[in-house]
PASEBA-1860 file (N, C-alpha, C; in nm, 3 decimals):
! residues 146
1> MDGLILPL> 4.384/16.734/10.466/4.471/16.834/10.444/4.600/16.771/10.454 ~ 4.635/16.656/10.554/4.752/16.586/10.583/4.769/16.515/10.429 ~ 4.673/16.448/10.374/4.729/16.386/10.260/4.776/16.426/10.171 ~ 4.746/16.576/10.119/4.772/16.675/10.030/4.918/16.733/10.025 ~ 4.987/16.734/10.187/5.125/16.759/10.156/5.207/16.688/10.146 ~ 5.198/16.587/10.144/5.291/16.462/10.131/5.294/16.431/9.897 ~ 5.191/16.474/9.906/5.179/16.490/9.732/5.270/16.597/9.646 ~ 5.255/16.714/9.730/5.250/16.846/9.697/5.468/16.859/9.711
9> LLMLVVAL> 5.509/16.800/9.817/5.654/16.804/9.861/5.716/16.724/9.766 ~ 5.653/16.585/9.718/5.693/16.525/9.617/5.700/16.587/9.515 ~ 5.642/16.667/9.447/5.638/16.749/9.296/5.719/16.840/9.342 ~ 5.762/16.902/9.472/5.854/17.039/9.481/6.007/16.981/9.451 ~ 6.011/16.843/9.518/6.171/16.796/9.549/6.193/16.721/9.382 ~ 6.075/16.680/9.300/6.101/16.630/9.142/6.166/16.785/9.077 ~ 5.998/16.854/9.094/6.033/16.967/9.014/6.131/17.117/8.979 ~ 6.215/17.120/9.153/6.290/17.136/9.164/6.447/17.184/9.130
17> PLILSTRK> 6.481/17.061/9.099/6.608/17.045/9.020/6.582/17.055/8.853 ~ 6.500/17.033/8.793/6.440/17.049/8.634/6.445/17.184/8.621 ~ 6.364/17.277/8.713/6.325/17.410/8.688/6.516/17.465/8.665 ~ 6.590/17.419/8.762/6.716/17.515/8.792/6.806/17.460/8.657 ~ 6.801/17.305/8.614/6.879/17.302/8.503/6.864/17.394/8.389 ~ 6.758/17.394/8.382/6.706/17.471/8.248/6.721/17.598/8.245 ~ 6.712/17.667/8.348/6.728/17.774/8.371/6.915/17.822/8.335 ~ 6.933/17.705/8.432/7.137/17.689/8.371/7.176/17.670/8.201
25> QKKLMAEQ> 7.111/17.576/8.196/7.069/17.541/7.976/7.058/17.665/7.942 ~ 6.941/17.741/7.984/6.918/17.877/7.889/7.066/17.930/7.903 ~ 7.089/17.982/8.016/7.205/18.099/8.038/7.283/18.071/7.960 ~ 7.365/17.903/7.950/7.471/17.891/7.881/7.489/17.926/7.692 ~ 7.351/17.874/7.696/7.315/17.895/7.532/7.268/18.047/7.523 ~ 7.243/18.128/7.557/7.267/18.272/7.568/7.422/18.332/7.547 ~ 7.517/18.289/7.673/7.637/18.367/7.656/7.716/18.289/7.469 ~ 7.627/18.175/7.463/7.738/18.106/7.336/7.693/18.184/7.201
33> QEMQSSLT> 7.554/18.203/7.214/7.498/18.285/7.117/7.545/18.449/7.116 ~ 7.591/18.451/7.201/7.640/18.633/7.213/7.777/18.596/7.163 ~ 7.861/18.530/7.222/7.996/18.523/7.179/7.995/18.487/6.981 ~ 7.898/18.356/6.955/7.917/18.397/6.851/7.872/18.540/6.753 ~ 7.789/18.577/6.804/7.728/18.732/6.708/7.839/18.792/6.710 ~ 7.923/18.811/6.841/8.061/18.920/6.847/8.196/18.886/6.790 ~ 8.154/18.768/6.661/8.306/18.743/6.663/8.359/18.839/6.560 ~ 8.453/18.885/6.532/8.454/18.990/6.439/8.654/18.919/6.341
41> AGDRVMTT> 8.710/19.007/6.240/8.797/18.923/6.175/8.899/18.964/6.243 ~ 8.979/18.843/6.236/9.103/18.854/6.317/9.086/18.753/6.459 ~ 9.009/18.717/6.489/9.028/18.608/6.625/9.011/18.509/6.607 ~ 9.085/18.396/6.685/9.118/18.268/6.686/8.994/18.195/6.720 ~ 8.981/18.107/6.681/8.803/18.033/6.694/8.846/17.872/6.708 ~ 8.747/17.807/6.784/8.763/17.665/6.759/8.612/17.583/6.753 ~ 8.621/17.512/6.619/8.488/17.485/6.576/8.462/17.390/6.643 ~ 8.307/17.285/6.620/8.281/17.211/6.714/8.307/17.089/6.686
49> SGLYATVA> 8.433/17.054/6.555/8.452/16.949/6.534/8.628/16.972/6.589 ~ 8.634/17.136/6.664/8.785/17.070/6.738/8.891/17.157/6.601 ~ 8.854/17.202/6.553/8.929/17.273/6.427/8.951/17.429/6.464 ~ 9.068/17.454/6.485/9.129/17.589/6.526/9.128/17.672/6.417 ~ 9.134/17.803/6.373/9.108/17.876/6.299/9.056/18.015/6.296 ~ 9.120/18.130/6.201/9.106/18.248/6.241/8.985/18.303/6.173 ~ 8.915/18.398/6.201/8.803/18.460/6.159/8.862/18.548/6.027 ~ 8.831/18.518/5.892/8.878/18.608/5.755/8.767/18.653/5.768
57> DASDDTTI> 8.615/18.651/5.783/8.505/18.740/5.736/8.378/18.703/5.850 ~ 8.305/18.816/5.894/8.224/18.752/5.967/8.088/18.867/5.960 ~ 8.108/18.936/5.860/7.997/19.015/5.798/7.848/18.954/5.772 ~ 7.843/18.844/5.695/7.716/18.746/5.723/7.650/18.670/5.863 ~ 7.505/18.731/5.861/7.426/18.712/5.990/7.464/18.493/6.004 ~ 7.441/18.439/5.914/7.426/18.299/5.943/7.541/18.217/5.926 ~ 7.660/18.290/5.834/7.829/18.180/5.794/7.919/18.275/5.839 ~ 8.007/18.235/5.813/8.177/18.265/5.848/8.250/18.210/5.823
65> DLEIAEGV> 8.330/18.276/5.736/8.454/18.250/5.675/8.584/18.235/5.789 ~ 8.631/18.094/5.802/8.726/18.070/5.875/8.865/18.033/5.810 ~ 8.975/18.083/5.821/9.100/18.068/5.752/9.160/17.942/5.855 ~ 9.135/17.887/5.780/9.211/17.707/5.839/9.377/17.738/5.810 ~ 9.445/17.769/5.718/9.582/17.776/5.694/9.604/17.889/5.591 ~ 9.773/17.933/5.597/9.747/18.049/5.546/9.705/18.035/5.362 ~ 9.615/18.119/5.314/9.544/18.107/5.164/9.470/18.011/5.190 ~ 9.398/17.959/5.299/9.274/17.840/5.273/9.158/17.912/5.367
73> VTTWLRQA> 9.078/17.968/5.305/8.945/18.025/5.333/8.842/17.933/5.356 ~ 8.730/17.858/5.437/8.645/17.776/5.411/8.524/17.827/5.504 ~ 8.370/17.824/5.433/8.252/17.896/5.507/8.205/17.822/5.592 ~ 8.181/17.802/5.716/8.106/17.773/5.812/7.981/17.821/5.895 ~ 7.879/17.723/5.927/7.758/17.802/6.005/7.843/17.886/6.113 ~ 7.777/18.008/6.190/7.838/18.092/6.301/7.808/17.983/6.441 ~ 7.677/17.868/6.399/7.670/17.779/6.501/7.784/17.681/6.533 ~ 7.854/17.637/6.459/7.967/17.587/6.418/8.107/17.636/6.533
81> VRERIVPT> 8.083/17.720/6.522/8.200/17.784/6.617/8.157/17.730/6.775 ~ 8.267/17.628/6.822/8.285/17.664/6.985/8.326/17.745/7.070 ~ 8.414/17.810/7.060/8.487/17.901/7.179/8.552/17.981/7.102 ~ 8.603/18.118/7.120/8.702/18.181/7.109/8.822/18.122/7.205 ~ 8.961/18.154/7.104/9.086/18.141/7.187/9.132/18.280/7.204 ~ 9.154/18.260/7.380/9.228/18.374/7.411/9.385/18.384/7.410 ~ 9.456/18.444/7.332/9.604/18.388/7.372/9.652/18.464/7.473 ~ 9.754/18.321/7.516/9.812/18.377/7.645/9.913/18.506/7.643
89> TESETADT> 9.988/18.552/7.716/10.063/18.635/7.671/10.234/18.579/7.719 ~ 10.340/18.666/7.732/10.482/18.632/7.776/10.506/18.584/7.909 ~ 10.395/18.704/7.983/10.424/18.702/8.118/10.365/18.616/8.223 ~ 10.262/18.528/8.123/10.170/18.426/8.175/10.211/18.311/8.183 ~ 10.315/18.294/8.062/10.395/18.147/8.040/10.485/18.139/8.143 ~ 10.545/18.277/8.172/10.744/18.323/8.204/10.683/18.274/8.369 ~ 10.537/18.326/8.426/10.517/18.289/8.565/10.502/18.127/8.629 ~ 10.411/18.051/8.468/10.413/17.940/8.496/10.511/17.834/8.478
97> DTSEDDEE> 10.630/17.885/8.423/10.726/17.810/8.400/10.879/17.822/8.523 ~ 10.826/17.944/8.577/10.921/17.910/8.667/10.877/17.896/8.826 ~ 10.753/17.862/8.821/10.676/17.807/8.942/10.694/17.639/8.930 ~ 10.690/17.597/8.805/10.719/17.470/8.785/10.880/17.377/8.750 ~ 10.964/17.523/8.774/11.119/17.509/8.790/11.141/17.455/8.905 ~ 11.075/17.541/9.036/11.142/17.525/9.133/11.044/17.466/9.191 ~ 10.924/17.375/9.157/10.920/17.257/9.224/10.978/17.102/9.190 ~ 11.036/17.116/9.046/11.103/17.014/9.027/11.256/16.983/9.042
105> TVTASPAS> 11.284/17.106/9.138/11.448/17.075/9.173/11.468/17.000/9.268 ~ 11.565/16.854/9.259/11.605/16.711/9.342/11.730/16.762/9.331 ~ 11.796/16.692/9.442/11.936/16.679/9.445/11.943/16.520/9.456 ~ 12.073/16.495/9.345/12.093/16.340/9.365/12.218/16.294/9.477 ~ 12.178/16.189/9.559/12.302/16.133/9.656/12.342/16.038/9.604 ~ 12.496/16.013/9.643/12.622/15.923/9.559/12.506/15.801/9.568 ~ 12.437/15.717/9.687/12.341/15.637/9.667/12.278/15.602/9.574 ~ 12.158/15.705/9.529/12.100/15.711/9.441/12.151/15.682/9.347
113> DSTVEDSK> 12.258/15.740/9.293/12.404/15.700/9.175/12.395/15.570/9.125 ~ 12.432/15.483/9.225/12.468/15.366/9.222/12.312/15.238/9.210 ~ 12.236/15.355/9.265/12.081/15.245/9.237/12.070/15.296/9.050 ~ 12.076/15.394/9.030/12.066/15.435/8.873/12.167/15.320/8.750 ~ 12.279/15.301/8.864/12.376/15.218/8.754/12.335/15.082/8.704 ~ 12.293/15.034/8.861/12.239/14.902/8.846/12.144/14.902/8.772 ~ 12.034/14.931/8.738/11.900/14.969/8.689/11.938/14.943/8.584 ~ 12.059/15.040/8.491/12.089/15.085/8.340/12.136/14.923/8.336
121> SENSSADA> 12.207/14.858/8.397/12.311/14.773/8.362/12.178/14.592/8.333 ~ 12.111/14.635/8.443/11.984/14.558/8.459/11.916/14.545/8.295 ~ 11.895/14.654/8.248/11.813/14.696/8.147/11.902/14.674/8.022 ~ 12.027/14.674/7.983/12.077/14.642/7.908/12.115/14.494/7.903 ~ 12.121/14.414/7.988/12.130/14.287/7.993/11.983/14.221/7.943 ~ 11.865/14.279/7.986/11.732/14.240/7.908/11.713/14.206/7.788 ~ 11.762/14.354/7.705/11.788/14.431/7.594/11.879/14.335/7.550 ~ 11.959/14.280/7.568/12.062/14.167/7.500/12.000/14.037/7.465
129> EKAGEDAQ> 11.921/14.042/7.597/11.854/13.854/7.581/11.744/13.891/7.439 ~ 11.630/13.993/7.435/11.547/14.012/7.387/11.640/14.021/7.229 ~ 11.731/14.041/7.221/11.759/14.138/7.049/11.828/13.959/7.044 ~ 11.914/13.896/7.113/11.923/13.766/7.057/11.771/13.628/7.024 ~ 11.668/13.715/7.128/11.538/13.614/7.085/11.468/13.654/6.964 ~ 11.494/13.758/6.902/11.479/13.824/6.766/11.541/13.772/6.680 ~ 11.675/13.775/6.708/11.792/13.670/6.612/11.738/13.545/6.574 ~ 11.747/13.454/6.702/11.704/13.316/6.688/11.569/13.339/6.623
137> VASSVEHG> 11.474/13.426/6.623/11.297/13.369/6.591/11.360/13.454/6.405 ~ 11.419/13.555/6.353/11.425/13.556/6.225/11.496/13.441/6.175 ~ 11.596/13.377/6.238/11.662/13.278/6.179/11.598/13.160/6.132 ~ 11.474/13.139/6.211/11.412/13.038/6.206/11.266/13.056/6.086 ~ 11.257/13.149/6.085/11.167/13.190/5.966/11.265/13.197/5.824 ~ 11.367/13.220/5.824/11.432/13.193/5.730/11.430/13.066/5.700 ~ 11.477/12.971/5.808/11.506/12.804/5.736/11.357/12.759/5.696 ~ 11.247/12.828/5.765/11.118/12.783/5.737/11.083/12.840/5.596
145> KK> 11.132/12.900/5.526/11.070/12.947/5.402/11.165/12.920/5.291 ~ 11.304/12.823/5.327/11.388/12.752/5.272/11.319/12.563/5.200
END
């Protein structure tokens, strides 16, 4: 009896994650198929290749017509539609914009202004040296051609 418990426990440890992952995958596939079958004209979608389009005609069971640009309609398999794009409302974007502005408020002190000016002068001198080197290389190339 003791010799039988260890193999059964080992099989349970290996089989349980496989069963759970299979159930999760089946659930995701069912949701994907439901979304693809519920598409209607005017829906904004993204295909598996990353193309954003608007559904022009969804009357066929296996194919769907997508408008990728104004007046340009192409026919795709329904399975090529990855997701339906839900447009964001203006109130949602306004809420996120105000919260980001609050976080980015920074006051400058006089000490930081002088540090900025010092780094600008260092950058301008480095740029001048680089420009001089570029001119020197260009002139040597010109002399090599003659």
